[in-house]
gemmi code that builds the backbone of each chain (N, CA, C; Angstrom):
import gemmi

chains = {
    "A": [
        ("MET", (65.093, -8.663, 24.636), (63.766, -8.831, 23.817), (64.184, -9.723, 22.536)),
        ("ASN", (64.016, -11.050, 22.725), (64.193, -11.642, 21.381), (63.104, -11.589, 20.293)),
        ("SER", (63.370, -12.207, 19.201), (62.524, -12.120, 17.996), (61.009, -12.861, 18.359)),
        ("ARG", (61.259, -13.970, 19.059), (60.100, -14.545, 19.260), (58.939, -13.882, 20.292)),
        ("ARG", (59.647, -13.285, 21.203), (58.826, -12.377, 22.319), (58.209, -11.009, 21.457)),
        ("LEU", (59.056, -10.517, 20.461), (58.675, -9.540, 19.745), (57.509, -9.754, 18.913)),
        ("GLY", (57.485, -11.077, 18.378), (56.472, -11.508, 17.535), (55.297, -11.862, 18.302)),
        ("GLY", (55.362, -12.224, 19.524), (53.943, -12.540, 20.381), (53.625, -11.243, 20.661)),
        ("LEU", (54.436, -10.078, 20.976), (53.814, -8.851, 21.065), (52.949, -8.191, 19.933)),
        ("THR", (53.621, -8.425, 18.857), (52.833, -8.013, 17.549), (51.708, -8.509, 17.417)),
        ("VAL", (51.527, -10.141, 17.734), (50.487, -10.581, 17.533), (49.277, -10.075, 18.533)),
        ("ALA", (49.868, -10.001, 19.633), (48.990, -9.482, 20.782), (48.248, -8.000, 20.425)),
        ("PHE", (49.379, -7.102, 19.868), (48.714, -5.799, 19.399), (47.686, -6.011, 18.316)),
        ("PHE", (48.016, -6.936, 17.353), (47.491, -7.035, 16.328), (46.015, -7.632, 16.481)),
        ("SER", (45.921, -8.534, 17.407), (44.825, -9.044, 17.984), (43.961, -8.022, 18.473)),
        ("ALA", (44.489, -7.178, 19.472), (43.664, -6.243, 20.159), (43.141, -5.242, 19.064)),
        ("GLY", (44.060, -4.931, 18.231), (43.444, -3.948, 17.026), (42.364, -4.388, 16.473)),
        ("LEU", (42.438, -5.777, 16.148), (41.248, -6.152, 15.385), (40.023, -6.304, 16.246)),
        ("THR", (40.150, -6.709, 17.637), (39.038, -6.705, 18.526), (38.354, -5.225, 18.438)),
        ("LEU", (39.294, -4.327, 18.583), (39.041, -2.981, 18.858), (38.059, -2.307, 17.631)),
        ("GLY", (38.695, -2.712, 16.340), (38.118, -2.412, 15.316), (36.939, -3.004, 14.944)),
        ("ALA", (36.682, -4.322, 15.232), (35.246, -4.865, 15.389), (34.310, -4.226, 15.953)),
        ("GLY", (34.922, -3.754, 17.309), (33.927, -2.984, 18.087), (33.484, -1.773, 17.397)),
        ("LEU", (34.361, -1.073, 16.890), (33.839, 0.248, 16.143), (32.940, -0.005, 15.105)),
        ("ALA", (33.315, -0.962, 14.292), (32.509, -1.650, 13.218), (30.962, -1.787, 13.628)),
        ("ALA", (30.831, -2.593, 14.771), (29.710, -2.941, 15.068), (28.851, -1.683, 15.746)),
        ("ALA", (29.593, -0.547, 15.997), (28.870, 0.753, 16.611), (28.369, 1.525, 15.302)),
        ("GLN", (28.889, 1.296, 14.086), (28.556, 2.193, 13.122), (27.077, 2.156, 12.724)),
        ("PRO", (26.679, 3.310, 12.687), (24.992, 3.444, 12.275), (24.590, 2.830, 10.912)),
        ("ASP", (24.740, 1.552, 10.625), (24.336, 1.316, 9.457), (22.896, 0.479, 9.413)),
        ("ASP", (22.081, 0.712, 10.673), (20.907, 0.388, 10.861), (19.890, 1.438, 10.370)),
        ("TYR", (19.429, 1.294, 8.815), (18.486, 2.432, 8.474), (16.981, 2.333, 8.609)),
        ("SER", (16.734, 1.316, 9.669), (15.389, 0.826, 9.612), (14.617, 2.088, 10.242)),
        ("ALA", (15.376, 2.956, 11.070), (14.512, 4.124, 11.507), (14.127, 5.347, 10.437)),
        ("LEU", (14.573, 4.849, 9.384), (14.384, 5.915, 8.241), (12.937, 5.341, 7.653)),
        ("ILE", (12.210, 4.422, 8.042), (11.042, 3.764, 7.487), (9.848, 4.420, 8.217)),
        ("ILE", (8.927, 4.909, 7.460), (7.844, 5.526, 8.106), (6.694, 4.338, 8.490)),
        ("ASP", (6.200, 4.685, 9.588), (5.040, 3.806, 9.955), (3.747, 4.237, 9.145)),
        ("PRO", (3.066, 3.275, 8.328), (1.910, 3.651, 7.799), (0.800, 4.032, 8.834)),
        ("ASN", (0.752, 3.773, 9.821), (-0.310, 3.814, 10.631), (-0.350, 5.281, 11.108)),
        ("VAL", (0.630, 6.198, 10.808), (0.583, 7.638, 10.893), (-0.701, 8.087, 10.061)),
        ("VAL", (-0.909, 7.464, 8.956), (-2.055, 7.901, 8.124), (-3.154, 7.223, 8.147)),
        ("THR", (-3.482, 6.212, 9.111), (-4.674, 5.396, 9.219), (-5.099, 5.464, 10.656)),
        ("ASP", (-6.054, 4.592, 10.941), (-6.572, 4.756, 12.364), (-5.676, 4.370, 13.386)),
        ("SER", (-4.270, 4.464, 13.074), (-3.418, 4.069, 14.150), (-2.946, 2.707, 14.406)),
        ("GLN", (-3.856, 1.722, 13.982), (-3.364, 0.504, 14.297), (-3.732, -0.547, 13.126)),
        ("ALA", (-3.920, -0.124, 12.045), (-4.421, -0.872, 11.057), (-3.225, -1.965, 10.604)),
        ("TYR", (-2.015, -1.368, 10.646), (-0.706, -2.421, 10.023), (0.116, -2.638, 11.146)),
        ("THR", (0.463, -4.017, 10.953), (1.608, -4.418, 11.786), (2.871, -4.604, 11.060)),
        ("ALA", (4.023, -4.082, 11.614), (5.268, -4.051, 10.969), (6.021, -5.532, 10.984)),
        ("GLY", (6.522, -6.035, 9.994), (7.297, -7.096, 10.069), (8.745, -6.499, 10.423)),
        ("PRO", (9.713, -7.629, 10.516), (11.074, -7.338, 10.795), (11.783, -6.713, 9.722)),
        ("PRO", (12.598, -5.635, 9.959), (13.385, -4.961, 8.967), (14.419, -5.801, 8.053)),
        ("THR", (14.336, -5.568, 6.840), (15.442, -6.174, 6.065), (16.592, -4.992, 5.780)),
        ("MET", (17.710, -5.504, 6.144), (18.913, -4.424, 5.753), (19.461, -4.614, 4.501)),
        ("ASN", (19.810, -3.453, 4.066), (20.490, -3.238, 2.560), (19.761, -4.114, 1.510)),
        ("PRO", (18.562, -3.883, 1.171), (17.822, -4.471, 0.205), (18.391, -4.375, -1.227)),
        ("GLY", (18.623, -5.275, -1.686), (19.218, -5.222, -3.260), (20.488, -4.912, -3.078)),
        ("GLY", (21.361, -5.315, -2.233), (22.932, -5.052, -1.982), (23.035, -3.714, -1.679)),
        ("GLN", (22.136, -2.706, -1.693), (22.162, -1.229, -1.555), (22.110, -0.965, -0.150)),
        ("PRO", (22.932, -0.045, 0.676), (22.580, 0.321, 2.030), (21.370, 0.867, 2.237)),
        ("GLY", (20.569, 0.469, 3.041), (19.213, 1.001, 3.254), (18.327, -0.034, 4.133)),
        ("ALA", (17.240, 0.130, 4.134), (16.268, -0.861, 4.914), (14.952, -0.940, 4.275)),
        ("THR", (14.410, -2.000, 4.430), (12.861, -2.257, 3.981), (12.076, -2.922, 5.135)),
        ("LYS", (10.821, -2.545, 5.296), (9.923, -3.165, 6.387), (8.700, -3.400, 5.373)),
        ("VAL", (7.934, -4.562, 5.736), (6.730, -5.121, 5.274), (5.527, -4.562, 6.250)),
        ("PHE", (4.551, -3.865, 6.174), (3.379, -3.633, 7.046), (2.135, -4.294, 6.392)),
        ("THR", (1.691, -5.236, 7.257), (0.605, -6.077, 7.030), (-0.589, -5.511, 7.518)),
        ("HIS", (-1.700, -5.236, 6.733), (-3.083, -4.847, 7.185), (-3.564, -5.937, 8.191)),
        ("ARG", (-4.492, -5.666, 9.161), (-5.036, -6.667, 10.143), (-6.044, -7.523, 9.220)),
        ("ASP", (-6.390, -7.062, 8.163), (-7.333, -7.993, 7.339), (-6.510, -8.933, 6.585)),
        ("GLY", (-5.409, -8.832, 6.444), (-4.456, -9.999, 5.855), (-4.358, -9.743, 4.481)),
        ("GLY", (-5.445, -8.761, 3.834), (-5.240, -8.636, 2.373), (-4.487, -7.431, 1.644)),
        ("ARG", (-3.764, -6.735, 2.720), (-3.124, -5.539, 2.144), (-1.872, -5.360, 2.616)),
        ("THR", (-0.811, -4.881, 1.947), (0.438, -4.765, 2.453), (1.029, -3.594, 1.892)),
        ("ILE", (1.949, -2.880, 2.547), (2.678, -1.767, 2.310), (4.248, -2.162, 2.448)),
        ("THR", (4.894, -2.057, 1.432), (6.440, -2.363, 1.429), (7.103, -1.224, 1.420)),
        ("ASP", (7.752, -0.716, 2.473), (8.506, 0.373, 2.451), (10.044, 0.258, 2.319)),
        ("THR", (10.763, 0.862, 1.338), (12.008, 0.696, 1.234), (12.734, 2.041, 1.258)),
        ("VAL", (13.718, 2.285, 1.820), (14.740, 3.543, 1.745), (16.092, 3.207, 1.720)),
        ("TRP", (16.839, 3.673, 0.682), (18.218, 3.470, 0.365), (18.873, 4.796, 0.623)),
        ("VAL", (20.249, 4.560, 1.190), (20.868, 5.840, 1.506), (22.115, 5.545, 0.814)),
        ("LEU", (22.485, 6.494, -0.262), (23.709, 6.265, -1.099), (24.724, 7.383, -0.865)),
        ("SER", (25.589, 7.348, -1.764), (26.661, 8.271, -1.554), (26.329, 9.810, -1.955)),
        ("ASP", (25.388, 9.907, -3.068), (25.151, 11.110, -3.485), (23.766, 11.186, -4.196)),
        ("PRO", (23.225, 12.440, -4.489), (21.812, 12.248, -5.284), (21.782, 11.531, -6.642)),
        ("ALA", (22.875, 11.540, -7.359), (23.040, 10.820, -8.656), (23.028, 9.329, -8.411)),
        ("ALA", (23.662, 8.765, -7.405), (23.460, 7.541, -7.152), (22.247, 6.980, -6.515)),
        ("ALA", (21.627, 8.074, -5.944), (20.000, 7.598, -5.333), (19.078, 7.566, -6.544)),
        ("SER", (19.278, 8.550, -7.555), (18.521, 8.449, -8.619), (18.726, 7.082, -9.396)),
        ("SER", (20.134, 6.659, -9.779), (20.515, 5.659, -10.221), (19.725, 4.149, -9.641)),
        ("ALA", (19.845, 4.179, -8.327), (19.270, 2.998, -7.587), (17.950, 3.148, -7.879)),
        ("LEU", (17.108, 4.153, -7.961), (15.637, 4.161, -7.980), (15.276, 3.851, -9.408)),
        ("ASN", (15.859, 4.158, -10.446), (15.736, 3.877, -11.769), (15.879, 2.450, -11.859)),
        ("GLN", (16.891, 1.708, -11.273), (17.037, 0.384, -11.265), (16.054, -0.383, -10.724)),
        ("ALA", (15.503, -0.035, -9.451), (14.509, -0.658, -8.812), (13.324, -0.398, -9.690)),
        ("GLN", (12.886, 0.834, -10.277), (11.661, 1.030, -11.142), (11.636, 0.051, -12.284)),
        ("SER", (12.833, -0.164, -12.858), (12.856, -1.005, -14.150), (12.669, -2.507, -13.822)),
        ("THR", (12.675, -2.600, -12.606), (12.699, -4.503, -12.303), (11.475, -4.615, -11.520)),
        ("ALA", (10.416, -3.416, -11.483), (9.284, -3.936, -10.777), (8.444, -4.406, -11.795)),
        ("ALA", (7.498, -5.407, -11.592), (6.751, -6.314, -12.184), (5.340, -5.645, -12.045)),
        ("ILE", (4.845, -4.794, -12.748), (3.556, -4.167, -12.710), (2.808, -4.262, -14.108)),
        ("GLY", (1.472, -4.993, -14.000), (0.960, -5.063, -15.288), (-0.084, -3.846, -15.426)),
        ("ASN", (-0.483, -3.577, -16.611), (-1.540, -2.540, -16.954), (-0.996, -1.051, -16.348)),
        ("GLN", (0.435, -0.882, -16.368), (0.913, 0.329, -15.736), (0.188, 1.749, -16.362)),
        ("LYS", (0.072, 2.631, -15.058), (-0.249, 4.038, -15.494), (0.857, 4.754, -14.709)),
        ("LEU", (1.333, 5.607, -15.285), (2.527, 6.341, -14.739), (1.949, 8.022, -14.577)),
        ("THR", (2.094, 8.419, -13.322), (1.886, 9.716, -13.251), (2.828, 10.453, -12.264)),
        ("SER", (3.181, 11.826, -12.242), (4.069, 12.347, -11.408), (3.381, 12.429, -10.092)),
        ("ALA", (4.078, 12.546, -9.002), (3.659, 12.709, -7.839), (4.371, 13.765, -6.943)),
        ("ALA", (3.579, 14.654, -6.257), (4.278, 15.794, -5.488), (4.901, 15.033, -4.073)),
        ("VAL", (5.921, 14.317, -4.302), (6.704, 13.765, -3.079), (8.169, 14.211, -3.446)),
        ("GLY", (8.989, 14.555, -2.749), (10.384, 14.612, -2.598), (10.750, 15.199, -4.204)),
        ("SER", (11.809, 14.600, -4.515), (12.326, 14.757, -5.862), (12.122, 13.831, -6.806)),
        ("GLY", (11.407, 14.219, -8.153), (11.192, 13.291, -8.974), (10.137, 12.178, -8.833)),
        ("GLY", (9.143, 12.562, -8.029), (8.196, 11.587, -7.303), (7.331, 11.011, -8.622)),
        ("GLN", (7.307, 9.768, -8.614), (6.606, 9.184, -9.569), (5.513, 8.141, -8.933)),
        ("LEU", (4.326, 7.992, -9.551), (3.344, 6.867, -8.995), (3.151, 6.062, -10.357)),
        ("ILE", (3.225, 4.857, -9.884), (2.831, 3.968, -10.926), (1.907, 2.773, -10.482)),
        ("THR", (0.721, 2.986, -10.952), (-0.434, 1.998, -10.603), (-0.666, 0.957, -11.616)),
        ("GLY", (-1.278, -0.153, -11.115), (-1.527, -1.309, -12.018), (-1.959, -2.525, -11.234)),
        ("THR", (-1.610, -3.585, -11.928), (-1.813, -4.829, -11.017), (-0.534, -5.714, -10.929)),
        ("SER", (-0.761, -6.756, -10.199), (0.339, -7.711, -10.174), (0.460, -8.379, -11.302)),
        ("SER", (1.534, -9.210, -11.790), (1.760, -9.792, -12.866), (0.638, -10.658, -13.329)),
        ("ASP", (0.177, -11.381, -12.273), (-1.157, -12.447, -12.202), (-2.373, -11.668, -12.416)),
        ("GLY", (-2.408, -10.434, -12.217), (-3.584, -9.932, -12.313), (-4.770, -9.778, -10.968)),
        ("THR", (-4.077, -10.611, -9.943), (-4.886, -11.023, -8.872), (-4.943, -9.901, -7.852)),
        ("GLN", (-4.065, -8.941, -7.852), (-3.854, -7.884, -6.891), (-3.730, -6.464, -7.632)),
        ("SER", (-4.117, -5.480, -6.895), (-3.823, -4.069, -7.175), (-2.575, -3.753, -6.791)),
        ("VAL", (-1.543, -3.127, -7.531), (-0.423, -2.907, -7.203), (-0.017, -1.182, -7.398)),
        ("SER", (0.367, -0.592, -6.519), (0.760, 0.810, -6.711), (2.199, 1.031, -6.234)),
        ("MET", (3.048, 1.785, -6.925), (4.615, 2.092, -6.555), (4.701, 3.524, -6.424)),
        ("LEU", (5.273, 3.981, -5.321), (5.574, 5.281, -5.207), (7.157, 5.328, -5.273)),
        ("TYR", (7.695, 6.235, -5.997), (9.100, 6.437, -6.063), (9.519, 7.911, -5.866)),
        ("PHE", (10.598, 8.237, -5.047), (11.262, 9.357, -5.118), (12.572, 9.578, -4.554)),
        ("THR", (13.177, 10.542, -4.752), (14.628, 10.825, -4.052), (14.466, 11.902, -3.086)),
        ("GLU", (15.215, 12.057, -2.003), (15.341, 13.197, -1.183), (16.841, 13.193, -0.836)),
        ("GLY", (17.560, 14.091, -1.579), (19.083, 14.392, -1.311), (19.595, 12.854, -1.900)),
        ("ASN", (20.608, 12.443, -0.923), (21.301, 11.059, -1.282), (20.460, 9.952, -0.999)),
        ("ALA", (18.998, 9.949, -0.728), (18.333, 8.917, -0.241), (17.159, 8.791, -1.339)),
        ("ALA", (17.016, 7.348, -1.552), (15.792, 7.079, -2.483), (14.711, 6.239, -1.674)),
        ("SER", (13.562, 6.271, -2.125), (12.512, 5.490, -1.653), (11.577, 4.899, -2.537)),
        ("ALA", (11.107, 3.717, -2.120), (10.104, 3.031, -2.977), (9.095, 2.386, -2.005)),
        ("ILE", (7.965, 2.829, -2.309), (6.779, 2.467, -1.275), (5.844, 1.540, -2.336)),
        ("GLU", (5.574, 0.282, -1.852), (4.517, -0.599, -2.814), (3.480, -0.787, -2.033)),
        ("PHE", (2.211, -0.571, -2.488), (0.960, -0.949, -1.840), (0.386, -2.045, -2.575)),
        ("ALA", (0.037, -3.137, -2.014), (-0.480, -4.270, -2.748), (-1.632, -4.625, -1.976)),
        ("GLY", (-2.784, -4.989, -2.819), (-4.221, -5.102, -1.968), (-4.930, -5.696, -3.173)),
        ("PRO", (-6.421, -5.771, -2.867), (-7.410, -6.480, -3.439), (-7.496, -5.932, -4.920)),
        ("ALA", (-7.574, -6.754, -5.995), (-7.702, -6.162, -7.123), (-8.916, -5.300, -7.539)),
        ("GLY", (-9.822, -5.297, -6.660), (-10.965, -4.240, -6.817), (-10.866, -3.283, -5.918)),
        ("ASP", (-9.992, -2.922, -5.124), (-9.903, -1.962, -4.179), (-8.379, -1.474, -3.943)),
        ("PRO", (-8.097, -0.837, -5.057), (-6.559, -0.273, -5.175), (-6.714, 0.800, -4.125)),
        ("VAL", (-5.257, 0.834, -3.768), (-5.061, 1.998, -2.642), (-5.408, 3.282, -3.230)),
        ("PRO", (-6.053, 4.339, -2.518), (-6.280, 5.525, -2.952), (-4.944, 6.417, -3.139)),
        ("SER", (-5.154, 7.076, -4.161), (-3.772, 8.047, -4.523), (-3.461, 9.026, -3.376)),
        ("ASP", (-4.492, 9.599, -2.869), (-4.400, 10.441, -1.818), (-3.499, 9.940, -0.502)),
        ("LEU", (-3.849, 8.669, -0.312), (-3.113, 7.832, 0.625), (-1.728, 7.915, 0.432)),
        ("VAL", (-1.424, 7.409, -0.940), (-0.070, 7.005, -1.360), (0.872, 8.578, -1.189)),
        ("ILE", (0.210, 9.469, -1.657), (0.866, 10.927, -1.547), (1.144, 11.146, -0.204)),
        ("GLU", (0.223, 11.201, 0.662), (0.260, 11.471, 2.202), (1.309, 10.754, 2.789)),
        ("MET", (1.420, 9.358, 2.670), (2.447, 8.593, 3.080), (3.823, 9.026, 2.639)),
        ("GLY", (3.752, 9.296, 1.262), (4.984, 9.493, 0.727), (5.558, 10.720, 1.235)),
        ("GLN", (4.763, 11.889, 1.564), (5.348, 13.029, 2.121), (5.725, 12.808, 3.454)),
        ("LYS", (4.876, 11.981, 4.128), (5.485, 11.802, 5.643), (6.914, 10.902, 5.702)),
        ("GLN", (6.994, 10.209, 4.552), (8.172, 9.359, 4.461), (9.434, 10.481, 4.071)),
        ("ASP", (9.097, 11.169, 3.228), (10.095, 12.330, 2.683), (10.499, 13.179, 3.871)),
        ("ALA", (9.524, 13.566, 4.690), (9.633, 14.504, 5.770), (10.515, 13.608, 6.875)),
        ("LEU", (10.442, 12.339, 7.036), (11.103, 11.522, 8.133), (12.533, 11.504, 7.571)),
        ("ILE", (12.824, 11.244, 6.261), (14.183, 11.099, 5.654), (14.794, 12.592, 5.748)),
        ("LYS", (14.239, 13.657, 5.440), (14.690, 15.024, 5.858), (15.274, 15.454, 7.315)),
        ("SER", (14.306, 14.805, 8.070), (14.544, 15.035, 9.351), (15.844, 14.020, 9.977)),
        ("GLN", (15.826, 12.984, 9.590), (17.048, 12.114, 9.854), (18.327, 12.216, 9.389)),
        ("LEU", (18.122, 12.537, 7.970), (19.344, 12.591, 7.280), (19.819, 14.161, 7.031)),
        ("GLY", (19.074, 15.228, 7.411), (19.061, 16.346, 7.026), (19.271, 16.763, 5.486)),
        ("ALA", (18.564, 16.014, 4.734), (18.774, 15.943, 3.227), (17.920, 17.289, 2.749)),
    ],
    "B": [
        ("MET", (-14.382, 84.344, 24.392), (-15.682, 84.142, 23.912), (-15.201, 83.752, 22.353)),
        ("ARG", (-14.347, 83.990, 21.887), (-14.047, 83.401, 20.542), (-13.784, 82.089, 20.558)),
        ("ARG", (-12.869, 81.594, 21.680), (-12.532, 79.986, 21.862), (-13.733, 79.374, 22.164)),
        ("ILE", (-14.727, 79.785, 22.728), (-15.993, 79.220, 23.306), (-16.839, 78.904, 21.971)),
        ("VAL", (-16.771, 80.015, 20.937), (-17.727, 79.766, 19.698), (-17.047, 78.787, 18.836)),
        ("MET", (-15.615, 78.827, 18.791), (-14.909, 77.977, 17.850), (-14.982, 76.460, 18.347)),
        ("GLY", (-15.057, 76.227, 19.790), (-15.303, 74.967, 20.440), (-16.721, 74.356, 20.138)),
        ("LEU", (-17.694, 75.134, 20.253), (-19.021, 74.795, 19.908), (-18.918, 74.530, 18.372)),
        ("ALA", (-18.280, 75.074, 17.519), (-18.759, 75.049, 16.202), (-17.978, 73.559, 15.749)),
        ("ALA", (-16.689, 73.375, 16.410), (-16.135, 72.120, 15.951), (-16.883, 71.000, 16.663)),
        ("ALA", (-17.555, 71.028, 17.878), (-18.455, 70.114, 18.396), (-19.524, 69.787, 17.440)),
        ("GLY", (-20.104, 70.836, 16.934), (-21.265, 70.780, 16.040), (-20.883, 69.990, 14.653)),
        ("VAL", (-19.816, 70.496, 14.314), (-19.437, 69.787, 12.970), (-19.093, 68.176, 13.282)),
        ("ILE", (-18.360, 67.971, 14.271), (-18.283, 66.304, 14.702), (-19.569, 65.654, 14.989)),
        ("ALA", (-20.504, 66.338, 15.903), (-21.872, 65.829, 15.740), (-22.705, 65.630, 14.589)),
        ("GLY", (-22.421, 66.327, 13.815), (-23.132, 66.410, 12.514), (-22.583, 65.247, 11.623)),
        ("SER", (-21.363, 65.216, 11.667), (-20.845, 64.139, 10.704), (-21.242, 62.524, 11.278)),
        ("LEU", (-21.215, 62.598, 12.521), (-21.616, 61.302, 13.224), (-22.971, 61.023, 12.915)),
        ("THR", (-23.807, 62.074, 13.058), (-25.331, 61.719, 12.674), (-25.394, 61.312, 11.318)),
        ("GLY", (-24.730, 62.008, 10.446), (-24.857, 61.544, 8.912), (-24.444, 60.316, 8.821)),
        ("VAL", (-23.288, 59.786, 9.334), (-23.011, 58.422, 9.341), (-24.077, 57.562, 9.602)),
        ("GLN", (-24.623, 57.789, 10.877), (-25.773, 56.769, 11.169), (-26.812, 56.848, 10.229)),
        ("THR", (-27.308, 57.990, 9.959), (-28.148, 58.179, 8.791), (-27.892, 57.444, 7.743)),
        ("ALA", (-26.550, 57.441, 7.025), (-26.362, 56.999, 5.920), (-26.365, 55.357, 6.084)),
        ("ASN", (-25.810, 54.801, 7.200), (-25.931, 53.405, 7.483), (-27.335, 52.679, 7.450)),
        ("ALA", (-28.188, 53.789, 8.174), (-29.433, 53.243, 8.026), (-30.347, 53.312, 6.990)),
        ("ALA", (-29.653, 54.105, 6.045), (-30.372, 54.137, 4.672), (-29.872, 53.058, 3.772)),
        ("GLN", (-28.677, 52.260, 4.215), (-28.161, 51.286, 3.349), (-29.061, 50.226, 3.280)),
        ("PRO", (-29.519, 49.578, 2.063), (-30.462, 48.437, 1.949), (-29.812, 47.391, 2.465)),
        ("SER", (-30.475, 46.371, 3.296), (-30.070, 45.121, 3.799), (-30.280, 44.207, 2.966)),
        ("MET", (-29.490, 43.046, 2.958), (-29.453, 41.898, 2.142), (-31.093, 41.298, 2.324)),
        ("PRO", (-31.311, 40.784, 1.265), (-32.688, 40.164, 1.384), (-32.835, 39.180, 2.119)),
        ("THR", (-33.565, 38.858, 2.818), (-33.510, 37.460, 3.639), (-34.073, 36.250, 2.660)),
        ("PRO", (-33.456, 35.222, 2.238), (-34.024, 34.132, 1.529), (-35.301, 33.777, 2.039)),
        ("SER", (-36.151, 33.530, 1.159), (-37.501, 32.976, 1.551), (-37.396, 31.399, 1.232)),
        ("MET", (-38.071, 30.790, 2.295), (-38.441, 29.244, 2.034), (-39.384, 29.086, 1.508)),
        ("PRO", (-39.608, 28.143, 0.424), (-40.862, 27.729, -0.003), (-41.755, 27.144, 0.882)),
        ("HIS", (-42.923, 27.572, 0.883), (-44.023, 26.899, 2.044), (-44.405, 25.435, 1.546)),
        ("ASN", (-44.634, 24.581, 2.367), (-45.357, 23.227, 2.169), (-44.465, 22.637, 1.034)),
        ("SER", (-43.118, 22.895, 1.094), (-42.301, 22.059, -0.032), (-42.123, 20.811, 0.697)),
        ("PRO", (-41.779, 19.812, -0.202), (-41.333, 18.435, 0.261), (-39.941, 18.525, 0.909)),
        ("PRO", (-39.579, 17.716, 1.977), (-38.080, 17.795, 2.344), (-37.143, 17.360, 1.248)),
        ("ILE", (-35.813, 18.117, 1.450), (-34.934, 17.736, 0.219), (-34.024, 16.375, 0.706)),
        ("ILE", (-34.291, 15.274, 0.075), (-33.515, 14.117, 0.073), (-32.445, 13.977, -0.667)),
        ("THR", (-31.144, 13.673, 0.065), (-30.093, 13.581, -0.854), (-29.918, 11.981, -0.951)),
        ("ALA", (-28.861, 11.560, -1.724), (-28.578, 10.288, -1.884), (-28.058, 9.398, -0.506)),
        ("LEU", (-28.503, 8.036, -0.494), (-28.349, 7.384, 0.738), (-26.930, 6.857, 0.716)),
        ("ASP", (-26.730, 6.173, 1.765), (-25.289, 5.620, 1.751), (-25.635, 4.390, 1.083)),
        ("CYS", (-24.394, 3.401, 1.132), (-24.347, 2.218, 0.067), (-25.425, 1.103, 0.669)),
        ("TYR", (-25.603, 1.141, 2.020), (-26.844, 0.208, 2.581), (-28.216, 0.886, 2.477)),
        ("GLY", (-28.443, 1.988, 1.915), (-29.835, 2.549, 1.862), (-30.183, 3.162, 3.072)),
        ("THR", (-29.100, 3.444, 4.037), (-29.632, 4.235, 5.275), (-29.043, 5.525, 5.217)),
        ("THR", (-29.074, 6.361, 6.303), (-28.467, 7.531, 6.416), (-27.038, 7.715, 6.799)),
        ("GLY", (-26.416, 6.562, 6.696), (-24.756, 6.355, 7.047), (-24.596, 5.949, 8.562)),
        ("ASP", (-23.611, 5.219, 8.776), (-22.914, 4.565, 10.001), (-21.703, 5.593, 10.421)),
        ("HIS", (-21.680, 5.968, 11.564), (-20.570, 6.652, 11.977), (-20.293, 7.985, 11.469)),
        ("GLY", (-21.388, 8.495, 11.014), (-21.275, 9.796, 10.523), (-20.828, 9.858, 9.167)),
        ("CYS", (-20.790, 8.730, 8.343), (-20.413, 8.601, 6.988), (-21.525, 9.544, 6.126)),
        ("GLY", (-21.261, 10.320, 5.394), (-22.182, 11.050, 4.370), (-22.688, 10.271, 3.388)),
        ("PRO", (-23.650, 10.729, 2.592), (-24.186, 10.027, 1.458), (-22.921, 9.680, 0.438)),
        ("GLY", (-23.060, 8.290, 0.001), (-22.030, 7.956, -0.916), (-20.863, 7.429, -0.368)),
        ("PHE", (-21.046, 7.415, 0.910), (-19.997, 6.668, 1.569), (-20.359, 5.634, 2.638)),
        ("PHE", (-19.618, 4.744, 3.062), (-19.510, 3.661, 4.035), (-18.708, 3.445, 4.837)),
        ("TRP", (-19.068, 2.942, 5.998), (-18.061, 2.688, 7.117), (-17.360, 1.151, 6.957)),
        ("ARG", (-16.016, 1.040, 6.731), (-15.388, -0.164, 6.774), (-13.807, -0.199, 6.998)),
        ("ASP", (-13.467, -1.325, 7.002), (-11.793, -1.608, 7.296), (-11.141, -1.616, 6.084)),
        ("GLY", (-10.705, -0.543, 5.535), (-10.029, -0.270, 4.357), (-8.516, 0.042, 4.457)),
        ("TRP", (-7.776, 0.602, 3.261), (-6.541, 1.053, 3.395), (-6.196, 1.975, 4.596)),
        ("ARG", (-7.076, 2.924, 5.034), (-6.778, 3.571, 6.138), (-7.258, 3.173, 7.300)),
        ("GLY", (-7.416, 1.969, 7.451), (-8.113, 1.011, 8.622), (-9.621, 1.716, 8.560)),
        ("TRP", (-10.165, 1.670, 9.762), (-11.539, 1.940, 9.896), (-11.855, 3.272, 9.591)),
        ("ALA", (-12.759, 3.602, 8.595), (-12.892, 4.983, 8.125), (-14.117, 4.785, 7.000)),
        ("CYS", (-14.635, 6.136, 6.655), (-15.560, 6.144, 5.693), (-15.026, 5.994, 4.426)),
        ("TYR", (-15.428, 5.363, 3.524), (-14.985, 5.081, 1.956), (-16.020, 5.239, 1.093)),
        ("PRO", (-15.826, 5.555, -0.088), (-16.767, 5.705, -1.091), (-17.449, 4.256, -1.321)),
        ("CYS", (-18.794, 4.339, -1.697), (-19.250, 3.218, -2.183), (-18.578, 2.423, -3.265)),
    ],
}
model = gemmi.Model(1)
for chain_id, residues in chains.items():
    chain = gemmi.Chain(chain_id)
    for i, (resn, *xyz) in enumerate(residues, 1):
        res = gemmi.Residue()
        res.name, res.seqid = resn, gemmi.SeqId(i, " ")
        for name, pos in zip(("N", "CA", "C"), xyz):
            atom = gemmi.Atom()
            atom.name, atom.element = name, gemmi.Element(name[0])
            atom.pos, atom.b_iso = gemmi.Position(*pos), 0.0
            res.add_atom(atom)
        chain.add_residue(res)
    model.add_chain(chain)
structure = gemmi.Structure()
structure.add_model(model)
structure.setup_entities()
């Protein structure tokens, strides 16, 4: 076996290894869209239509889905991040909370997950009502935005109910 | 003979106590029946947003529309 043949074998094995590695990587369960709760579980069951999921929102592992009401005037944007530990989850949530542009903010605690907080207000231009629910559950963090008509903000009981459903889904999927 | 007497006495005691209970219960005052005012006008509560008695079973102060929860009763 000369050096050229040995080199060819090495390349072949290296190539095979790369192919196998790529296959394993593709099979990794980094699709977190299954962690997103469908808001229709708390509605008349067909009020909202889901958009395609966005993976790793904000560069963090997780998923986002936008649900649009059939009237076209209301949206629910649900984001779940899955971090390395609870501290990282809290940090990611604080970062998301600090960048949220909500006018006339009112902050209240919410009985959802760990450290649940509900911020209600308006969009920056004042044309829409906006409510944001933030909470963590183990190493997962969740932010749910409800945007709708300025004169018809989302009821707080709906926000809490959906948040609790989202929390339960995270627990069941991640065992958090 | 003594056993028969004791048996009759025991039966008498039990029967007496049961009779007493019934009498006691019968003596309990019953709750007074609320009386309805005669010839009073019907009580009318608030109407729904459209001035009717409500659609889809929505109560007073609520109306049926497609809102955050989809089609449901919402406050006016």
